[in-house]
Every structure is written in C-alpha cells, then in structure tokens.
C-alpha angles and dihedrals in degrees: 000000000000090000091049091053093047092049090053093047095051095037095100092047090047090050093049093051090048091052093048089051095050089049091054090052089048089050092052093046091048094051091047093048089047095059101033116087141270102067108198095153102081098108093043091050092051091048092046090049094049090046094053090043090054094048098044111036097079098043086045093053094047094045099047092044094048098043095040088055093043119043106015091027115043096018095047089041089053091051094047094046089063086066098037090247103122089132088069091066091093093056089047088055091062089057097038106035110021095041103034120354102055095046091047098051090043090054093048093049095044095046092044096048114021099024095052089049089054092049091048093047097048091040093054088049090052092050092051089050093239093133091057089048088053093055093045087056091051096253116138108229090199095058096037101040111014099039097056093045090045091053094042095052091047092055098040093051091050093050091042091057091060088048089051092048093056095048095040092056088046087059091051093050084054093054090050093052090048087061089050092241124149114248096227094089090044097056093037094060090038094059093034089061099033115104137179085243092059093050099045092039090055092046094044093048091048091048090056089046086062091052091051092046091048094049095046094045093044094048093046089051097045091051097045117132140171104057126271089338090057093050089053091050092049092054093049092050093044088058095049096045094046089053092049091049092047093050092048095046092046090056095052093040096048094045093049092048092050092043090055096041106041092174089071090067093072124075108210 
C-alpha cells in the first residue's frame, strides 16, 4: 500500500524524467541523421523554413515593437527621467533587449506559432499511422520529418532574433521621442555598451532556443495518441514544456556568459 501511494505521488516526476530522457535521445538521433548522408530532406527543409517565416514575421514585428515601446521603453524611461538620466536608455536596451527581451519574445512567438504547427502536423500523421507506414517502407521519419523541421526552426529563430532586435530598438527610440529627448544620448550609450559578445550571444542563444522548441514539439507530435483530442493535448503540452526548457536553458546560458565576460555586467 505504501509503495502504491508513493508510486502515485512520484508518477508525474517519473513521467517528466522519462520524457526528458526520450527527448535527449531524439536530439542525438536528429543530430546524427542531419550530418550523416544521404540528405533527402532539402525540399522539406526549404518548405518548413518558408512556412515558419510566413507564420512568424508579422507577429514578431508587432510583439517586439509593442513590448520594446512598452516595458523596457516607456517604463524604463519613466524611471530614468526621475534621475535626469534618459540618455542612459540606450545602454539599458543592451541589457533588456539584446540579452533577454528579444530572445524571449522570439522563442515565445516561434513556439506558439511554428512549434504548435509542427506538433499538430506530426501528431495528425501519427494518429493516421503515417509514421508507422513510413517505417514499414524503410523511410526514416527522423531524417525525413524531424531533421528539416529542426534545422528550419534553428535558422528561423536566429534570423528572427536580429529582426526582433531591430524592432525592439525602434520601440525604444519611440519611447525616447515621446519624452522629447534627443536621440544622441540614446545612441551614444547604446553603442558604448554594445559588444560583439552581446550580439553573438543573443543570436546563438536564440538559435539553440529553436533547437529546443523543435525537439520538444516534434517529440510531442510523434508520441501523440487518442485521436484529435490527443493531438490537441500534445500541442498544449509541447508549448508548456518548450517554454520551461527555454527558461531553464536561458538561465544557464546567460549566467555562464556573464561569468566568462565580467565586463558585460556593467552599464557604462
């Protein structure tokens, strides 16, 4: 009886660890399949890349522009104006937008738009037993379905991060103009604090976010069961787990980057 109660109590944690382990195995298989010839997924890769780009570019523009103008823009400007330091808003955007804000918004939009589409697509294929049929025909679903989506989401998130940085900074410029401040101080502190490490760290981190999202969404789609209701449940779980993975990885990556480059911790 005690063992039965303990099993029920730890069942959610056990299931989580099993899923994480399965996702790590899927990650390894995906990387090996991506680099090991042959490479039959070129057309599918281009299709998935254009599909994700078409879905994500407009929500990304609106989100980054609105949030850049709002939280790190107006609210930070309101705080800095109390000290007469609105010219420091550009330096603050290096911390808020390039290091944290733009990668997070990119991950949220890609996971919520492209990631859910991947889960729904693979989940529907699983429900219709198309994945099993491919295996019977000797076609590897990982190489032909997972790898192109994995590569497409990695590249699209890296590119979308630069896109998010541009529109996020435009939102900050709008906040600066709203306070009737000249833009000279904004750009001076922006470029004074900007570094190559910040930029490549942001793009690299976001690219790895795309890898996490692709693996999680592909795994949940390929393990969906229970008909249409099961596919819907898999989509919801994929988004939640992807966000958790992104948040955890971001914490480790950012702290490691700051620890190895102490000069990034000071706003000049």
